[in-house]
N, C-alpha and C positions, 0 to 999 in steps of 0.2 A: 587674257593679257599677257603679255609678256612682261617678270620683276625686270630690273633694273638690276645690275652688279653692285652697287652700292646697297641693297634693300636686301640681299641675300648672302654678302663678307662684312664685318662688321672693319672695314677699311679708314683708318684716322683721314679726316677729312684735310692735313694742314700743312704742304710741301717743306719737303725736307733741301736744306741751304748746307752745301758746302764749306768752311772755311778755312785758311789755314792761317793761322795765327803763328807760327811759327817751324825752318823746314825741320823737314821729314813729324809732321803735323798735322792734321786733319776734322775741325771738330765738325761735327755733322745737330744742329737744332732746328726746328721749328719759331715761325713768330712768338709761341708764347712757351719753348720748353725744349731744353736741353736732349739731344736725341743720343749722345754718345761720338765716344772717337776713334780715331787712330792714327797709332805709331807706328816708325818701322824703324826696327832696330839689327841690331846684328844678324839673328835670325828669320826677321823679314817680318810682315808688317800684321800686330798687332789690332785685336780690336778689342775693343772695350766701350760697356751698355751706358744706360747713363744713371745708374747702379754704383758704376764701378768698376762690376763685374766682369774680369775677363771672361771675352765667346771666342778666344780660343787665337792661334798666330799665323798666319798666310799669306802664302809666294804670290798672289797680289795683291795689291793695293784694292785696284775692282772687289773682291772676292770678300777682305774684308770689309766695305764699305757697303756686301750683303749683308753683311754681319749683323756689322749696326742693325742695320735698317729693320732688319727683319726681328728682330730682338726687341722692338718698336711697335712693327705692326703685330706681333707679334708671342707679348711677354709667357704668357704661360708657355706657351709651345718650346720654348727654347727651356722654360725649366727644367720641363718635362724628360727631352731631350740631355741633360743634365745629370738628371738623376739617372737618366736608362743606363747613360756612358759610366756613376759610378757605380750598380749595380753589374755588368757587364765583366 
């Protein structure tokens, strides 16, 4: 019997929505949780996770949104990547 993707990968089951409460600011949330945000400054699009940790500055809003979503879906993987970046 074939396994369903949801059985193989432990993904969140809630939908993420994006809202723009102010110019150059986009906030991601689910019905029950704050996911993170993207804000635009002179350097580009700054992605921040749900704990307030900066994930990086990106050239496009879409790339920054992907980083926020990725940190929400797999927070341990983001922490490992950050630790590896500090070591290198």
